[in-house]
Structure formats: structure tokens, C-alpha cells
N, C-alpha and C positions, 0 to 999 in steps of 0.2 A: 624261648618258653622249651622246657625239656618236659617230655613225656614221663613220668612217673608212674610205675605199675605197685598195685598194691601186692604187699607178701602175704603166702596162704596165712599166716597169723591174722591178718587185718580181714580180708576177705576169702574165707573157707570155698567159696563157689569158683575162685581163680582158677583157671582150666589146669595151668603147673600142680597144683595143691592135689590134683588127682590123676593127673596123668602118668602112667607108668613108663617110662623111658631111660634108658641108659645114658647118660648123660655123664661128661666128664667131671660135674663139680661133684662134693659130696654130700652136701645138702644146701638147701636155700640162703644159710647163712653166708656159706663162702660164694657163691653167686651175688649177693647182697653187698659183701665186701669190694669183689671184684669191682662191681658197679660204681662204688663208692670212689675207687680209685682211679677209675678213668674219668669221671666227671668231676674231680677234684681242680682245685686252682693254683696246684704246683705241679710242673711239669715232672718232677722226679715220682711223684705219686702216679700219676698217669703212665710214667716208663715202666712203672711197677705193676700196674693193672694189665698193661699189653703183654709183657713178660707172662703173667698167670693163665693169659688165655694163649700165649704161646704154649706153654704144657700142656693147656686142655688138647688145643690142637694136635700135638704130639700123640697124645692117648687115644684121638679118633672119636667119634661121635660128637664132635663140636659142632652146634649149627652154623651153616652159612651166615646169616646174618651177626653172630657175636665174631667171627673171623674176619669179616669185613670192617666191623667198626671199627676193630683193634687194628687194621690195616692203617685205615682211613688216618687214624689216634697216632700211629706210629710214623706215618708219613709227616703228617702237621706237626710233631713234637721232635722231628729229626732233622728239621732246619737248621740252618744256622741263624736265623731270625728270632727263634724263641729263647 
């Protein structure tokens, strides 16, 4: 079971909708696109999502849980059994 978070468009009271933070993604749509890639059924899509997070991490201010998720998926999808 995956936990899905509502976008600010669906729930304006969602904390990220009002938080003034310096984050590496340009807008909520970019974050949602990366999320969709990370949880896609195709390893190539997951790898693309991990690459995007790698770019976010190089620009700084990437939240640690985002980087940790990317690292776990990178390890999972870089094995010879996938």
C-alpha cells in the first residue's frame, strides 16, 4: 500500500502549499512528475526519477527523505535481478 499525498490543488490546507521554502524543484508539478517516475512499473522510469533527484541533490536543499528514497530505489534497480 502506497501513501499518497494530496496535491495543493486538491487540498489547499496541505502544509507544502503554504510553506515558503527553498526547494530544488521548480513547482509542485515537477515534484509530482518525479514521484510518478519513482513509483512507475518500469525500471527505466524509476531510474529517470532517481536521476532527477540526483540533480536536485547537486543543487542543494534537497530534503534528506527524498534523497534516501532515491538511494534505496537506485540500489534496488541497479541489481542484476531486475
